[in-house]
C-alpha positions in Angstrom: 17.9 -8.7 2.4 17.2 -11.6 -0.4 13.2 -11.3 -1.5 11.4 -12.6 -4.3 10.7 -11.2 -8.0 7.6 -9.9 -7.2 8.2 -8.2 -4.1 10.5 -5.8 -6.5 7.6 -4.6 -7.8 5.7 -3.4 -4.8 4.6 0.2 -5.3 6.2 2.9 -3.7 3.9 5.3 -1.5 3.2 8.1 -3.6 4.8 11.8 -3.3 1.9 14.3 -2.9 2.2 16.6 -5.6 5.9 16.3 -5.8 7.8 18.5 -7.8 10.6 16.4 -8.4 8.8 13.7 -10.3 6.9 16.7 -12.3 10.7 18.1 -13.4 12.0 14.7 -14.5 9.0 14.1 -16.7 9.6 17.5 -17.9 13.1 17.2 -18.4 12.1 13.9 -20.7 10.1 16.0 -22.8 6.9 14.3 -22.1 4.7 16.8 -21.7 1.8 15.4 -23.9 -0.1 12.3 -22.7 -1.2 10.4 -25.3 -3.0 6.9 -26.0 -1.7 4.0 -27.6 -2.0 0.5 -27.5 -5.6 -1.1 -27.2 -8.4 0.0 -25.3 -9.5 -2.2 -22.5 -12.3 -2.2 -19.6 -10.9 -4.4 -16.9 -12.7 -4.7 -13.5 -12.5 -1.8 -11.1 -13.6 -1.4 -7.7 -17.0 -0.8 -7.1 -19.5 -0.7 -3.9 -19.6 -4.4 -3.7 -15.9 -5.2 -3.5 -14.5 -6.2 0.1 -17.7 -7.6 1.3 -15.7 -9.9 3.7 -14.1 -6.9 5.0 -15.7 -7.7 8.6 -15.1 -11.6 8.3 -12.5 -13.2 10.5 -9.7 -14.9 8.1 -10.1 -18.8 8.2 -6.2 -19.3 8.3 -3.7 -18.3 10.7 -1.4 -15.7 10.4 2.2 -16.7 10.1 3.2 -15.1 13.4 0.1 -15.8 15.1 1.7 -17.4 18.2 3.7 -14.4 18.8 1.0 -12.0 18.3 -0.7 -13.7 21.2 2.2 -13.6 23.4 2.5 -9.8 23.1 -1.4 -9.6 23.5 -1.0 -11.9 26.8 2.0 -10.4 28.0 2.2 -8.6 31.7 5.8 -7.5 31.5 5.6 -5.5 28.2 3.6 -1.9 28.5 1.0 -1.0 26.0 3.3 1.3 24.1 5.8 -1.4 23.3 2.8 -4.2 22.9 1.3 -1.7 20.2 5.1 -1.3 18.3 5.3 -4.9 18.0 1.9 -5.5 16.8 2.3 -3.1 14.3 5.6 -4.9 12.8 4.4 -8.5 13.3 1.0 -7.7 11.2 3.1 -5.8 8.7 5.2 -9.0 8.2 2.0 -11.5 8.5 0.5 -9.4 5.5 3.8 -10.3 3.4 3.3 -14.0 4.2 -0.4 -14.5 4.0 -1.5 -17.0 1.5 -4.3 -14.9 0.1 -5.3 -11.4 0.5 -7.3 -8.2 -0.9 -7.1 -4.5 0.2 -8.0 -1.3 -0.8 -6.6 2.0 0.1 -7.6 5.8 -0.4 -4.9 8.4 0.6 -5.8 12.0 0.3 -3.4 14.7 1.2 -2.8 18.4 0.5 0.7 19.8 -0.4 1.6 23.1 0.2 4.8 24.9 -1.6 4.5 28.4 -0.5 4.5 30.8 -3.4 4.0 27.8 -5.8 0.7 27.1 -4.5 -1.0 24.1 -3.0 -2.9 21.3 -4.3 -4.7 18.0 -3.2 -3.9 14.6 -4.7 -6.2 11.6 -4.3 -4.3 8.4 -4.3 -6.2 5.0 -4.7 -5.2 1.2 -5.0 -6.5 -2.1 -5.0 -4.6 -5.3 -4.6 -5.6 -8.8 -4.3 -2.9 -11.8 -4.4 -3.0 -15.6 -4.1 0.4 -16.8 -3.5 2.0 -19.5 -5.6 1.8 -22.2 -2.8 -2.1 -21.9 -2.6 -2.6 -25.2 -4.0 -6.6 -24.7 -3.8 -6.2 -22.0 -6.5 -4.4 -21.6 -10.2 -0.9 -21.3 -8.8 -0.9 -18.0 -7.9 -1.8 -14.9 -9.4 -2.3 -11.2 -8.4 -4.2 -8.0 -9.6 -3.2 -4.5 -8.8 -3.8 -1.0 -9.7 -3.3 2.5 -9.0 -5.1 5.6 -9.9 -3.9 9.4 -8.8 -6.2 12.2 -9.1 -5.3 15.9 -8.7 -7.9 18.5 -7.7 -8.4 21.9 -6.1 -5.2 23.1 -7.1 -3.5 26.5 -7.3 -0.2 24.9 -8.6 0.6 25.6 -12.3 -1.6 23.3 -14.4 1.6 21.3 -15.7 1.9 19.7 -12.5 -1.6 18.3 -12.5 -1.1 17.1 -16.0 2.0 15.2 -15.0 0.9 13.6 -12.1 -2.5 12.6 -13.4 -2.0 8.6 -13.7 -2.9 5.1 -13.7 -1.6 1.7 -13.9 -2.7 -1.9 -13.9 -0.5 -4.8 -13.1 -2.0 -8.3 -13.7 0.3 -11.6 -13.2 -1.5 -15.1 -14.0 -0.2 -18.2 -14.9 -3.5 -20.3 -15.9 -5.2 -21.3 -19.0 -2.7 -20.3 -21.5 -1.9 -16.7 -19.5 1.3 -16.9 -18.7 2.9 -13.5 -17.3 2.7 -10.0 -16.7 -0.6 -8.1 -18.6 -0.2 -4.6 -17.8 -2.6 -1.4 -18.7 -1.7 2.3 -18.4 -3.5 5.5 -18.1 -5.6 6.4 -21.3 -4.5 10.1 -21.9 -7.5 10.9 -24.1 -9.6 13.8 -22.9 -9.9 16.6 -20.3 -10.6 14.6 -17.3 -8.8 11.4 -17.4 -9.1 10.5 -13.6 -12.1 11.5 -11.7 -13.9 10.8 -8.5 -17.3 8.4 -9.2 -19.6 9.7 -6.5 -19.8 6.1 -5.4 -18.3 5.0 -2.0 -16.4 1.7 -0.9 -16.4 1.4 3.1 -17.0 5.3 3.2 -14.1 6.3 0.9 -15.3 7.7 -2.5 -13.9 5.6 -5.5 -11.7 6.9 -8.3 -12.0 5.6 -12.0 -10.3 6.1 -15.4 -9.8 4.7 -18.7 -7.1 2.2 -19.8 -4.8 1.5 -22.5 -2.6 -2.1 -22.9 0.9 -1.2 -22.0 3.7 -2.3 -24.3 5.1 -5.6 -22.0 1.8 -7.3 -22.6 2.3 -11.0 -21.7 5.9 -10.4 -20.7 7.0 -13.7 -18.8 6.4 -13.4 -15.2 5.5 -15.8 -11.9 4.1 -15.2 -8.6 6.1 -16.5 -6.1 5.1 -18.0 -2.5 5.2 -16.1 0.8 8.8 -15.3 2.1 10.5 -15.9 5.1 12.3 -13.4 7.5 12.5 -16.0 10.2 10.6 -19.4 11.0 7.5 -19.1 13.1 8.7 -21.6 15.8 11.3 -18.7 17.2 10.5 -16.9 20.7 9.0 -13.6 20.5 12.4 -12.1 21.4 14.2 -13.8 18.4 11.5 -12.9 16.1 11.4 -9.4 17.1 15.2 -9.3 16.8 15.1 -10.6 13.5 12.2 -8.3 12.3 14.2 -5.4 13.6 17.3 -6.4 11.9 15.3 -7.0 8.6 13.7 -3.4 9.1 17.5 -2.2 9.2 19.0 -3.9 6.4 16.2 -4.4 4.0 16.5 -3.0 0.3 14.2 0.2 0.2 11.7 -1.0 -2.1 11.3 -4.5 -0.5 10.5 -3.4 2.7 7.5 -4.5 5.2 7.5 -1.3 7.1 3.9 -0.1 6.8 3.6 3.9 6.5 7.3 4.1 6.4 6.8 4.2 10.6 9.5 2.1 12.3 7.7 1.5 15.5 10.6 -0.4 17.2 12.7 3.0 17.0 13.7 4.4 20.3 10.6 5.9 22.0 8.6 6.5 18.6 5.4 5.0 20.2 4.9 7.5 22.9 1.7 5.7 24.1 -1.3 3.5 23.0 -4.5 1.8 23.6 -5.1 -1.9 22.9 -9.2 -2.6 23.0 -10.9 -6.0 22.1 -13.9 -6.2 20.0 -17.1 -7.1 21.9 -17.0 -10.7 20.4 -12.9 -11.0 20.8 -12.3 -11.6 17.2 -10.1 -8.3 16.7 -8.5 -6.0 18.3 -8.3 -1.7 18.0 -5.0 -0.3 18.5 -4.5 3.6 18.9 -0.7 4.7 19.0 0.3 8.3 19.4 3.6 8.5 18.0 6.2 11.1 19.4 7.5 13.2 16.4 10.8 14.1 18.1 11.4 10.5 18.5 10.1 9.4 15.0 12.4 12.2 13.6 15.5 10.9 15.2 15.0 7.6 13.8 17.3 7.5 10.7 15.4 4.4 9.2 12.0 6.1 9.2 13.2 9.1 8.0 14.9 7.3 5.4 11.7 5.6 4.1 9.8 8.8 4.2 12.4 10.8 2.0 13.0 7.6 -0.5 9.1 7.6 -0.9 8.6 11.3 -1.5 11.5 11.9 -3.6 12.6 14.8 -1.0 15.3 15.7 1.7 15.4 17.2 5.1 12.3 15.9 5.9 10.5 15.7 9.5 7.2 14.7 10.7 5.1 17.3 12.7 2.1 15.2 13.9 1.7 11.5 13.0 -1.0 9.3 14.8 -2.0 5.6 13.7 -5.2 3.6 14.4 -5.0 -0.1 13.3 -7.4 -3.1 13.8 -5.8 -6.3 13.8 -7.7 -9.9 13.7 -6.7 -11.9 16.7 -4.3 -14.0 15.1 -2.0 -11.1 13.8 -3.4 -10.2 10.4 -4.6 -6.4 9.5 -8.1 -5.8 9.3 -7.6 -1.9 8.5 -5.3 0.9 9.5 -5.3 4.6 9.0 -2.4 7.0 9.6 -3.0 10.7 10.0 0.5 12.7 9.6 1.8 15.9 8.5 5.2 16.3 7.4 7.3 19.1 5.8 10.7 19.2 4.1 12.3 20.3 0.9 10.9 19.1 -2.4 13.5 20.0 -5.0 14.3 23.6 -4.4 10.9 24.3 -2.4 9.9 23.9 1.2 6.9 22.4 1.4 4.7 20.5 3.7 1.9 18.2 3.3 -1.5 17.2 5.3 -2.2 13.2 4.5 -4.7 11.0 5.5 -4.2 7.4 4.6 -6.6 4.5 5.0 -6.4 0.7 3.9 -9.0 -2.0 4.5 -8.6 -5.6 4.1 -10.3 -9.0 3.4 -9.4 -12.5 3.4 -12.5 -14.3 2.1 -12.2 -16.9 -0.7 -14.7 -14.6 -2.8 -12.9 -11.6 -2.1 -9.7 -12.7 -3.2 -11.0 -14.8 -6.1 -9.4 -14.0 -9.5 -12.5 -15.2 -11.3 -13.6 -11.8 -12.6 -10.3 -11.0 -13.7 -9.3 -14.3 -15.4 -12.3 -14.1 -17.4 -12.1 -10.3 -18.7 -8.4 -11.4 -19.4 -8.8 -14.5 -21.4 -11.6 -12.8 -23.4 -9.6 -9.6 -23.9 -6.3 -11.4 -24.8 -7.9 -13.5 -27.1 -9.4 -10.4 -28.9 -6.2 -8.9 -29.7 
């Protein structure tokens, strides 16, 4: 699948206390975290972010007509409808003219005799596509923080997995390219919970240093197209199913590693409109046997967790979707097991993602003001 350059930078789902990542870092002799570059204090999520989470988007989703057809269908059962809506909302996300989201993922991995450990993984991402003429021609601001806690694993595992990174692309007012921050490794606790909450999820924080590729040339591209939105529902779903099977692993639009179009993957579902009809709540129960038999889903799961012989033991999904087909939120509760390097392990994971599409929440003004002042001071 041909995709734009900016999609190649999409963050992979973090493996919860993945020993493979630790051993790779140890082999590279990077046991000591050290600060370098210049310290910065970029804008980070607080309780005021995503204030427009409950505000309906003021623009259509790309496949809004196909979403409406699914919802109105008298021939599709609810399980099939839910499977289609999950895929359509995922691809609508990738073609939205602007969006912001906050993800909070909490999980515990059990490696048997090696011990257990918990990992909190958060990311905040907002983006204005380059074809959004009302803004500055495109930009994005994305950060991730990983925090290990309540761990009985050897301390080296936690030391290696504590991490954070910011990726800010801007093309405006003398800012032309990529501006990256990374974790400042000074101190005992380089990442930590703040005690403050956003949409019911406790916020993580950390300290930052500039990356070595500060100011590297990079552009933000417009939304990509898999198949035009004037096609029939059958044509669109056939094209998206083909894309799921053939896309490059890092460039997929498959949310949560779940190919809901796999045979029998969605066992049952309920689809409930909100009281005002502006969005729908979809609850899916997935069949672990069918999910494990879907080679593509397993491939996604193993790729993201640097593991093999993986399988789901349970997996349930609840998502909210605006009536035009854009995600309002989604939540995945799953348990999987597999071989992580030489260890048989399992993980219990809760993954929650909240979206907003308002101009205020998607504005880059705060980040641009910081970046212009900070860059001028270097």
